[in-house]
All heavy atoms as TSV, in Angstrom:
chain	resi	resn	atom	element	x	y	z
A	1	MET	N	N	-10.618	-18.759	16.972
A	1	MET	CA	C	-9.968	-19.481	15.939
A	1	MET	C	C	-9.453	-18.496	14.741
A	1	MET	O	O	-8.390	-18.604	14.282
A	1	MET	CB	C	-10.812	-20.543	15.342
A	1	MET	CG	C	-10.088	-21.422	14.354
A	1	MET	SD	S	-8.742	-22.259	15.251
A	1	MET	CE	C	-9.231	-23.932	15.017
A	2	ALA	N	N	-10.460	-17.497	14.527
A	2	ALA	CA	C	-10.071	-16.554	13.385
A	2	ALA	C	C	-8.949	-15.672	13.747
A	2	ALA	O	O	-8.144	-15.167	12.956
A	2	ALA	CB	C	-11.309	-15.747	12.984
A	3	ALA	N	N	-8.837	-15.347	15.039
A	3	ALA	CA	C	-7.775	-14.466	15.517
A	3	ALA	C	C	-6.434	-15.087	15.307
A	3	ALA	O	O	-5.518	-14.479	14.929
A	3	ALA	CB	C	-8.047	-14.075	17.050
A	4	HIS	N	N	-6.371	-16.449	15.579
A	4	HIS	CA	C	-5.091	-17.258	15.437
A	4	HIS	C	C	-4.675	-17.159	13.859
A	4	HIS	O	O	-3.510	-16.982	13.550
A	4	HIS	CB	C	-5.195	-18.596	15.841
A	4	HIS	CG	C	-5.479	-18.671	17.297
A	4	HIS	ND1	N	-4.422	-18.263	18.195
A	4	HIS	CD2	C	-6.482	-19.121	18.131
A	4	HIS	CE1	C	-4.786	-18.459	19.468
A	4	HIS	NE2	N	-6.009	-19.036	19.482
A	5	ALA	N	N	-5.744	-17.340	13.072
A	5	ALA	CA	C	-5.482	-17.306	11.531
A	5	ALA	C	C	-4.900	-15.915	11.221
A	5	ALA	O	O	-3.961	-15.828	10.324
A	5	ALA	CB	C	-6.609	-17.663	10.807
A	6	LYS	N	N	-5.388	-14.818	11.772
A	6	LYS	CA	C	-4.985	-13.527	11.337
A	6	LYS	C	C	-3.500	-13.321	11.787
A	6	LYS	O	O	-2.705	-12.767	11.154
A	6	LYS	CB	C	-5.823	-12.487	12.096
A	6	LYS	CG	C	-7.109	-12.304	11.321
A	6	LYS	CD	C	-7.983	-11.337	12.081
A	6	LYS	CE	C	-9.457	-11.146	11.483
A	6	LYS	NZ	N	-10.212	-10.076	12.160
A	7	LYS	N	N	-3.192	-13.882	12.960
A	7	LYS	CA	C	-1.898	-13.691	13.463
A	7	LYS	C	C	-0.881	-14.520	12.632
A	7	LYS	O	O	0.280	-14.041	12.245
A	7	LYS	CB	C	-1.728	-14.231	14.954
A	7	LYS	CG	C	-2.263	-13.298	16.005
A	7	LYS	CD	C	-2.116	-13.780	17.345
A	7	LYS	CE	C	-2.692	-12.945	18.400
A	7	LYS	NZ	N	-2.591	-13.440	19.738
A	8	ILE	N	N	-1.271	-15.707	12.209
A	8	ILE	CA	C	-0.388	-16.488	11.363
A	8	ILE	C	C	-0.113	-15.831	10.126
A	8	ILE	O	O	0.913	-15.791	9.662
A	8	ILE	CB	C	-0.999	-17.912	11.173
A	8	ILE	CG1	C	-0.935	-18.735	12.453
A	8	ILE	CG2	C	-0.321	-18.711	10.067
A	8	ILE	CD1	C	-1.726	-20.009	12.485
A	9	VAL	N	N	-1.233	-15.267	9.445
A	9	VAL	CA	C	-1.037	-14.564	8.211
A	9	VAL	C	C	-0.140	-13.352	8.436
A	9	VAL	O	O	0.643	-13.152	7.484
A	9	VAL	CB	C	-2.508	-14.258	7.610
A	9	VAL	CG1	C	-2.380	-13.335	6.435
A	9	VAL	CG2	C	-3.288	-15.440	7.179
A	10	LEU	N	N	-0.402	-12.620	9.402
A	10	LEU	CA	C	0.412	-11.483	9.725
A	10	LEU	C	C	1.841	-11.856	9.781
A	10	LEU	O	O	2.672	-11.172	9.218
A	10	LEU	CB	C	-0.050	-10.794	10.874
A	10	LEU	CG	C	0.820	-9.479	11.257
A	10	LEU	CD1	C	0.693	-8.423	10.201
A	10	LEU	CD2	C	0.300	-8.991	12.637
A	11	TYR	N	N	2.183	-12.865	10.579
A	11	TYR	CA	C	3.579	-13.358	10.713
A	11	TYR	C	C	4.115	-13.811	9.320
A	11	TYR	O	O	5.367	-13.502	9.085
A	11	TYR	CB	C	3.715	-14.561	11.668
A	11	TYR	CG	C	3.436	-14.038	13.198
A	11	TYR	CD1	C	2.715	-14.858	13.982
A	11	TYR	CD2	C	3.984	-12.968	13.685
A	11	TYR	CE1	C	2.470	-14.566	15.266
A	11	TYR	CE2	C	3.771	-12.476	14.867
A	11	TYR	CZ	C	3.046	-13.301	15.765
A	11	TYR	OH	O	2.806	-12.876	17.033
A	12	VAL	N	N	3.401	-14.510	8.548
A	12	VAL	CA	C	3.889	-14.890	7.235
A	12	VAL	C	C	4.296	-13.732	6.342
A	12	VAL	O	O	5.220	-13.665	5.674
A	12	VAL	CB	C	2.831	-15.845	6.544
A	12	VAL	CG1	C	3.199	-16.076	5.017
A	12	VAL	CG2	C	2.755	-17.146	7.233
A	13	ILE	N	N	3.324	-12.747	6.477
A	13	ILE	CA	C	3.643	-11.488	5.595
A	13	ILE	C	C	4.830	-10.753	6.139
A	13	ILE	O	O	5.715	-10.403	5.315
A	13	ILE	CB	C	2.376	-10.524	5.671
A	13	ILE	CG1	C	1.242	-11.122	4.797
A	13	ILE	CG2	C	2.748	-9.141	5.083
A	13	ILE	CD1	C	-0.081	-10.441	5.074
A	14	VAL	N	N	5.017	-10.607	7.460
A	14	VAL	CA	C	6.235	-10.022	8.034
A	14	VAL	C	C	7.492	-10.754	7.573
A	14	VAL	O	O	8.381	-10.106	7.186
A	14	VAL	CB	C	6.115	-9.829	9.473
A	14	VAL	CG1	C	7.383	-9.454	10.107
A	14	VAL	CG2	C	4.972	-8.828	9.854
A	15	VAL	N	N	7.485	-12.042	7.694
A	15	VAL	CA	C	8.647	-12.873	7.276
A	15	VAL	C	C	8.940	-12.740	5.863
A	15	VAL	O	O	10.210	-12.590	5.471
A	15	VAL	CB	C	8.456	-14.342	7.650
A	15	VAL	CG1	C	9.538	-15.196	7.054
A	15	VAL	CG2	C	8.402	-14.540	9.120
A	16	PHE	N	N	7.887	-12.712	5.016
A	16	PHE	CA	C	8.047	-12.590	3.540
A	16	PHE	C	C	8.710	-11.115	3.254
A	16	PHE	O	O	9.690	-11.087	2.388
A	16	PHE	CB	C	6.889	-12.687	2.866
A	16	PHE	CG	C	6.859	-12.493	1.260
A	16	PHE	CD1	C	7.605	-13.259	0.559
A	16	PHE	CD2	C	6.431	-11.242	0.819
A	16	PHE	CE1	C	7.685	-13.128	-0.908
A	16	PHE	CE2	C	6.546	-11.043	-0.564
A	16	PHE	CZ	C	7.170	-11.924	-1.377
A	17	VAL	N	N	8.209	-10.083	3.937
A	17	VAL	CA	C	8.704	-8.851	3.714
A	17	VAL	C	C	10.236	-8.657	4.116
A	17	VAL	O	O	10.980	-8.105	3.432
A	17	VAL	CB	C	7.861	-7.686	4.398
A	17	VAL	CG1	C	8.607	-6.349	4.474
A	17	VAL	CG2	C	6.519	-7.649	3.733
A	18	LEU	N	N	10.584	-9.218	5.209
A	18	LEU	CA	C	11.902	-9.267	5.714
A	18	LEU	C	C	12.851	-10.026	4.677
A	18	LEU	O	O	13.962	-9.615	4.526
A	18	LEU	CB	C	11.958	-9.775	7.080
A	18	LEU	CG	C	11.423	-8.903	8.201
A	18	LEU	CD1	C	11.361	-9.679	9.464
A	18	LEU	CD2	C	12.155	-7.627	8.270
A	19	TYR	N	N	12.322	-11.158	4.197
A	19	TYR	CA	C	13.068	-11.910	3.271
A	19	TYR	C	C	13.436	-11.146	1.961
A	19	TYR	O	O	14.546	-11.153	1.476
A	19	TYR	CB	C	12.241	-13.199	3.003
A	19	TYR	CG	C	12.953	-14.002	1.874
A	19	TYR	CD1	C	14.056	-14.815	2.037
A	19	TYR	CD2	C	12.454	-14.017	0.488
A	19	TYR	CE1	C	14.575	-15.564	1.007
A	19	TYR	CE2	C	12.925	-14.664	-0.476
A	19	TYR	CZ	C	14.084	-15.487	-0.226
A	19	TYR	OH	O	14.657	-16.183	-1.239
A	20	VAL	N	N	12.418	-10.442	1.459
A	20	VAL	CA	C	12.592	-9.624	0.285
A	20	VAL	C	C	13.683	-8.559	0.478
A	20	VAL	O	O	14.498	-8.210	-0.232
A	20	VAL	CB	C	11.271	-9.111	-0.172
A	20	VAL	CG1	C	11.448	-8.074	-1.295
A	20	VAL	CG2	C	10.380	-10.217	-0.741
A	21	ILE	N	N	13.485	-7.846	1.677
A	21	ILE	CA	C	14.389	-6.744	2.051
A	21	ILE	C	C	15.720	-7.246	2.213
A	21	ILE	O	O	16.755	-6.699	1.661
A	21	ILE	CB	C	13.856	-6.030	3.337
A	21	ILE	CG1	C	12.601	-5.272	3.047
A	21	ILE	CG2	C	14.980	-5.128	3.761
A	21	ILE	CD1	C	11.992	-4.715	4.288
A	22	ILE	N	N	16.029	-8.489	2.843
A	22	ILE	CA	C	17.352	-8.904	3.094
A	22	ILE	C	C	17.972	-9.446	1.776
A	22	ILE	O	O	19.131	-9.317	1.503
A	22	ILE	CB	C	17.300	-10.013	4.095
A	22	ILE	CG1	C	16.931	-9.418	5.556
A	22	ILE	CG2	C	18.551	-10.721	4.164
A	22	ILE	CD1	C	16.581	-10.327	6.572
A	23	THR	N	N	17.073	-10.169	1.007
A	23	THR	CA	C	17.746	-10.844	-0.230
A	23	THR	C	C	17.932	-9.856	-1.450
A	23	THR	O	O	18.867	-10.042	-2.273
A	23	THR	CB	C	16.876	-11.973	-0.729
A	23	THR	OG1	O	15.594	-11.594	-0.980
A	23	THR	CG2	C	16.824	-13.116	0.353
A	24	ASP	N	N	17.084	-8.816	-1.442
A	24	ASP	CA	C	17.129	-7.995	-2.604
A	24	ASP	C	C	16.728	-6.543	-2.216
A	24	ASP	O	O	15.679	-6.118	-2.567
A	24	ASP	CB	C	16.350	-8.467	-3.754
A	24	ASP	CG	C	16.756	-7.759	-5.101
A	24	ASP	OD1	O	17.588	-6.830	-5.139
A	24	ASP	OD2	O	16.148	-8.129	-6.191
A	25	PRO	N	N	17.573	-5.870	-1.529
A	25	PRO	CA	C	17.093	-4.464	-0.981
A	25	PRO	C	C	16.777	-3.487	-2.167
A	25	PRO	O	O	15.831	-2.673	-2.007
A	25	PRO	CB	C	18.360	-3.933	-0.358
A	25	PRO	CG	C	19.325	-5.034	-0.054
A	25	PRO	CD	C	18.962	-6.204	-1.143
A	26	ALA	N	N	17.407	-3.511	-3.319
A	26	ALA	CA	C	17.178	-2.649	-4.413
A	26	ALA	C	C	15.646	-2.805	-4.968
A	26	ALA	O	O	14.914	-1.861	-5.156
A	26	ALA	CB	C	18.140	-2.786	-5.604
A	27	GLN	N	N	15.324	-4.149	-5.109
A	27	GLN	CA	C	13.981	-4.479	-5.511
A	27	GLN	C	C	12.943	-4.178	-4.408
A	27	GLN	O	O	11.923	-3.574	-4.821
A	27	GLN	CB	C	13.850	-6.019	-5.850
A	27	GLN	CG	C	12.611	-6.399	-6.491
A	27	GLN	CD	C	12.435	-5.834	-7.817
A	27	GLN	OE1	O	13.243	-5.675	-8.608
A	27	GLN	NE2	N	11.130	-5.474	-8.145
A	28	ALA	N	N	13.188	-4.265	-3.160
A	28	ALA	CA	C	12.364	-3.866	-2.202
A	28	ALA	C	C	12.149	-2.468	-2.139
A	28	ALA	O	O	10.926	-1.920	-1.838
A	28	ALA	CB	C	12.945	-4.299	-0.816
A	29	ALA	N	N	13.162	-1.620	-2.384
A	29	ALA	CA	C	12.987	-0.202	-2.466
A	29	ALA	C	C	12.063	0.167	-3.632
A	29	ALA	O	O	11.336	1.088	-3.552
A	29	ALA	CB	C	14.428	0.559	-2.684
A	30	ASP	N	N	12.230	-0.500	-4.835
A	30	ASP	CA	C	11.325	-0.216	-5.863
A	30	ASP	C	C	9.857	-0.605	-5.471
A	30	ASP	O	O	8.930	0.172	-5.882
A	30	ASP	CB	C	11.736	-1.191	-7.075
A	30	ASP	CG	C	13.123	-0.736	-7.732
A	30	ASP	OD1	O	13.415	0.514	-7.501
A	30	ASP	OD2	O	13.570	-1.514	-8.426
A	31	TYR	N	N	9.672	-1.630	-4.869
A	31	TYR	CA	C	8.260	-1.963	-4.324
A	31	TYR	C	C	7.707	-0.888	-3.464
A	31	TYR	O	O	6.596	-0.462	-3.526
A	31	TYR	CB	C	8.326	-3.309	-3.621
A	31	TYR	CG	C	8.519	-4.456	-4.365
A	31	TYR	CD1	C	9.220	-5.568	-3.867
A	31	TYR	CD2	C	8.132	-4.511	-5.744
A	31	TYR	CE1	C	9.487	-6.751	-4.646
A	31	TYR	CE2	C	8.424	-5.708	-6.495
A	31	TYR	CZ	C	9.002	-6.823	-6.011
A	31	TYR	OH	O	9.288	-7.967	-6.659
A	32	VAL	N	N	8.598	-0.351	-2.617
A	32	VAL	CA	C	8.111	0.789	-1.680
A	32	VAL	C	C	7.745	1.908	-2.563
A	32	VAL	O	O	6.715	2.626	-2.174
A	32	VAL	CB	C	9.184	1.046	-0.592
A	32	VAL	CG1	C	8.790	2.242	0.154
A	32	VAL	CG2	C	9.321	-0.141	0.361
A	33	GLN	N	N	8.635	2.334	-3.450
A	33	GLN	CA	C	8.355	3.463	-4.359
A	33	GLN	C	C	7.068	3.215	-5.057
A	33	GLN	O	O	6.248	4.246	-5.150
A	33	GLN	CB	C	9.532	3.695	-5.282
A	33	GLN	CG	C	9.287	4.919	-6.209
A	33	GLN	CD	C	10.475	5.125	-7.053
A	33	GLN	OE1	O	11.573	4.376	-7.043
A	33	GLN	NE2	N	10.459	6.261	-7.880
A	34	ILE	N	N	6.837	2.161	-5.554
A	34	ILE	CA	C	5.560	1.887	-6.392
A	34	ILE	C	C	4.349	2.040	-5.404
A	34	ILE	O	O	3.311	2.562	-5.818
A	34	ILE	CB	C	5.605	0.431	-7.019
A	34	ILE	CG1	C	6.700	0.317	-8.079
A	34	ILE	CG2	C	4.187	0.083	-7.442
A	34	ILE	CD1	C	6.961	-0.966	-8.554
A	35	GLY	N	N	4.420	1.401	-4.289
A	35	GLY	CA	C	3.293	1.599	-3.272
A	35	GLY	C	C	3.092	3.051	-2.980
A	35	GLY	O	O	1.900	3.477	-2.935
A	36	PHE	N	N	4.080	3.863	-2.682
A	36	PHE	CA	C	3.944	5.268	-2.298
A	36	PHE	C	C	3.315	6.091	-3.551
A	36	PHE	O	O	2.481	6.901	-3.416
A	36	PHE	CB	C	5.154	5.917	-1.874
A	36	PHE	CG	C	5.340	5.671	-0.339
A	36	PHE	CD1	C	6.537	5.038	0.097
A	36	PHE	CD2	C	4.415	6.020	0.626
A	36	PHE	CE1	C	6.773	4.755	1.313
A	36	PHE	CE2	C	4.690	5.852	1.850
A	36	PHE	CZ	C	5.888	5.106	2.364
A	37	GLU	N	N	3.811	5.672	-4.792
A	37	GLU	CA	C	3.206	6.314	-5.960
A	37	GLU	C	C	1.719	5.993	-6.026
A	37	GLU	O	O	0.837	6.881	-6.411
A	37	GLU	CB	C	3.981	5.892	-7.161
A	37	GLU	CG	C	5.303	6.476	-7.268
A	37	GLU	CD	C	6.105	6.053	-8.479
A	37	GLU	OE1	O	5.664	5.117	-9.191
A	37	GLU	OE2	O	7.249	6.406	-8.699
A	38	GLY	N	N	1.354	4.755	-5.795
A	38	GLY	CA	C	-0.098	4.392	-5.778
A	38	GLY	C	C	-0.858	5.145	-4.823
A	38	GLY	O	O	-1.994	5.659	-5.180
A	39	ILE	N	N	-0.404	5.262	-3.654
A	39	ILE	CA	C	-1.003	5.968	-2.585
A	39	ILE	C	C	-1.193	7.434	-2.992
A	39	ILE	O	O	-2.207	8.061	-2.805
A	39	ILE	CB	C	-0.390	5.963	-1.227
A	39	ILE	CG1	C	-0.467	4.494	-0.753
A	39	ILE	CG2	C	-0.882	6.804	-0.248
A	39	ILE	CD1	C	0.555	4.175	0.571
A	40	SER	N	N	-0.168	8.123	-3.550
A	40	SER	CA	C	-0.175	9.415	-4.049
A	40	SER	C	C	-1.191	9.582	-5.054
A	40	SER	O	O	-1.970	10.625	-5.124
A	40	SER	CB	C	1.222	9.823	-4.476
A	40	SER	OG	O	1.150	11.142	-5.016
A	41	ASP	N	N	-1.171	8.752	-6.023
A	41	ASP	CA	C	-2.129	8.764	-7.119
A	41	ASP	C	C	-3.649	8.695	-6.611
A	41	ASP	O	O	-4.539	9.381	-7.068
A	41	ASP	CB	C	-1.863	7.765	-8.260
A	41	ASP	CG	C	-0.591	8.013	-8.996
A	41	ASP	OD1	O	-0.085	9.138	-8.873
A	41	ASP	OD2	O	-0.076	6.980	-9.624
A	42	ALA	N	N	-3.830	7.813	-5.691
A	42	ALA	CA	C	-5.140	7.626	-5.127
A	42	ALA	C	C	-5.656	8.843	-4.357
A	42	ALA	O	O	-6.674	9.312	-4.541
A	42	ALA	CB	C	-5.217	6.465	-4.221
A	43	ALA	N	N	-4.690	9.569	-3.572
A	43	ALA	CA	C	-5.042	10.783	-2.905
A	43	ALA	C	C	-5.253	11.868	-3.870
A	43	ALA	O	O	-6.295	12.677	-3.588
A	43	ALA	CB	C	-3.856	11.108	-1.986
A	44	LYS	N	N	-4.554	12.024	-4.921
A	44	LYS	CA	C	-4.931	13.012	-5.919
A	44	LYS	C	C	-6.242	12.778	-6.602
A	44	LYS	O	O	-6.966	13.697	-6.868
A	44	LYS	CB	C	-3.789	12.948	-7.001
A	44	LYS	CG	C	-3.932	14.072	-8.015
A	44	LYS	CD	C	-2.880	14.178	-9.141
A	44	LYS	CE	C	-2.974	15.171	-10.015
A	44	LYS	NZ	N	-4.308	15.513	-10.555
A	45	ALA	N	N	-6.502	11.505	-6.876
A	45	ALA	CA	C	-7.891	11.173	-7.516
A	45	ALA	C	C	-9.001	11.631	-6.514
A	45	ALA	O	O	-10.056	12.200	-7.037
A	45	ALA	CB	C	-7.890	9.774	-7.942
A	46	ILE	N	N	-8.812	11.285	-5.286
A	46	ILE	CA	C	-9.885	11.715	-4.287
A	46	ILE	C	C	-9.994	13.175	-4.256
A	46	ILE	O	O	-11.125	13.802	-4.142
A	46	ILE	CB	C	-9.533	11.052	-2.832
A	46	ILE	CG1	C	-9.763	9.562	-2.991
A	46	ILE	CG2	C	-10.461	11.648	-1.889
A	46	ILE	CD1	C	-9.229	8.825	-1.796
A	47	GLY	N	N	-8.881	13.902	-4.214
A	47	GLY	CA	C	-8.916	15.346	-4.187
A	47	GLY	C	C	-9.541	15.963	-5.420
A	47	GLY	O	O	-10.403	16.930	-5.301
A	48	ASP	N	N	-9.214	15.353	-6.610
A	48	ASP	CA	C	-9.909	15.797	-7.801
A	48	ASP	C	C	-11.434	15.673	-7.707
A	48	ASP	O	O	-12.237	16.416	-8.163
A	48	ASP	CB	C	-9.269	15.162	-9.035
A	48	ASP	CG	C	-7.946	15.591	-9.339
A	48	ASP	OD1	O	-7.473	16.577	-8.857
A	48	ASP	OD2	O	-7.281	14.821	-10.029
A	49	PHE	N	N	-11.757	14.467	-7.267
A	49	PHE	CA	C	-13.330	14.151	-7.169
A	49	PHE	C	C	-13.985	15.157	-6.164
A	49	PHE	O	O	-15.062	15.613	-6.440
A	49	PHE	CB	C	-13.498	12.721	-6.652
A	49	PHE	CG	C	-14.862	12.337	-6.335
A	49	PHE	CD1	C	-15.829	12.182	-7.339
A	49	PHE	CD2	C	-15.393	12.304	-4.950
A	49	PHE	CE1	C	-17.197	11.978	-7.053
A	49	PHE	CE2	C	-16.659	12.050	-4.713
A	49	PHE	CZ	C	-17.591	11.887	-5.758
A	50	MET	N	N	-13.294	15.425	-5.005
A	50	MET	CA	C	-13.881	16.251	-4.106
A	50	MET	C	C	-14.012	17.638	-4.556
A	50	MET	O	O	-15.048	18.432	-4.377
A	50	MET	CB	C	-12.987	16.372	-2.768
A	50	MET	CG	C	-13.067	15.045	-1.872
A	50	MET	SD	S	-14.779	14.700	-1.419
A	50	MET	CE	C	-14.573	13.152	-0.694
A	51	THR	N	N	-12.994	18.103	-5.341
A	51	THR	CA	C	-13.031	19.405	-6.022
A	51	THR	C	C	-14.277	19.493	-6.990
A	51	THR	O	O	-15.044	20.360	-7.012
A	51	THR	CB	C	-11.837	19.733	-6.736
A	51	THR	OG1	O	-10.695	19.711	-5.786
A	51	THR	CG2	C	-11.797	21.155	-7.477
A	52	TRP	N	N	-14.383	18.383	-7.869
A	52	TRP	CA	C	-15.498	18.293	-8.776
A	52	TRP	C	C	-16.858	18.346	-8.091
A	52	TRP	O	O	-17.713	19.063	-8.453
A	52	TRP	CB	C	-15.234	17.110	-9.618
A	52	TRP	CG	C	-16.414	16.662	-10.495
A	52	TRP	CD1	C	-16.637	17.226	-11.782
A	52	TRP	CD2	C	-17.360	15.793	-10.297
A	52	TRP	NE1	N	-17.719	16.678	-12.337
A	52	TRP	CE2	C	-18.304	15.835	-11.389
A	52	TRP	CE3	C	-17.802	14.992	-9.142
A	52	TRP	CZ2	C	-19.390	15.048	-11.521
A	52	TRP	CZ3	C	-18.917	14.139	-9.337
A	52	TRP	CH2	C	-19.812	14.188	-10.431
A	53	ALA	N	N	-16.951	17.577	-6.945
A	53	ALA	CA	C	-18.212	17.537	-6.181
A	53	ALA	C	C	-18.464	18.943	-5.505
A	53	ALA	O	O	-19.600	19.302	-5.542
A	53	ALA	CB	C	-18.159	16.514	-5.217
A	54	ALA	N	N	-17.439	19.605	-5.072
A	54	ALA	CA	C	-17.699	20.888	-4.445
A	54	ALA	C	C	-18.092	21.914	-5.418
A	54	ALA	O	O	-18.779	22.912	-5.094
A	54	ALA	CB	C	-16.382	21.325	-3.738
A	55	HIS	N	N	-17.755	21.780	-6.793
A	55	HIS	CA	C	-18.228	22.693	-7.739
A	55	HIS	C	C	-19.545	22.247	-8.353
A	55	HIS	O	O	-19.826	22.751	-9.539
A	55	HIS	CB	C	-17.172	22.813	-8.789
A	55	HIS	CG	C	-15.942	23.539	-8.279
A	55	HIS	ND1	N	-14.642	23.139	-8.520
A	55	HIS	CD2	C	-15.799	24.735	-7.541
A	55	HIS	CE1	C	-13.768	23.983	-8.016
A	55	HIS	NE2	N	-14.390	25.004	-7.386
A	56	GLY	N	N	-20.220	21.458	-7.774
A	56	GLY	CA	C	-21.450	20.946	-8.269
A	56	GLY	C	C	-21.475	19.933	-9.341
A	56	GLY	O	O	-22.325	19.757	-10.047
A	57	GLY	N	N	-20.399	19.224	-9.432
A	57	GLY	CA	C	-20.281	18.113	-10.467
A	57	GLY	C	C	-20.231	18.696	-11.932
A	57	GLY	O	O	-20.496	18.067	-12.879
A	58	LYS	N	N	-19.678	19.907	-12.019
A	58	LYS	CA	C	-19.567	20.427	-13.428
A	58	LYS	C	C	-18.189	20.284	-13.899
A	58	LYS	O	O	-17.166	20.370	-13.290
A	58	LYS	CB	C	-19.886	21.944	-13.417
A	58	LYS	CG	C	-21.309	22.145	-12.908
A	58	LYS	CD	C	-21.584	23.790	-12.930
A	58	LYS	CE	C	-23.049	24.020	-12.400
A	58	LYS	NZ	N	-23.264	25.350	-12.298
């Protein structure tokens, strides 16, 4: 039963994403840019933490 719910949620998300892309491509591009900036910031923060930890937390 849970597998069916996951499939339904996935289909709803895919339909919503396609709807946003089709109705407003410029806004969809902004969303993608925001997402990639967030991923980039998170990766940089993890790298900074690992550098800090490798230097003994100083």
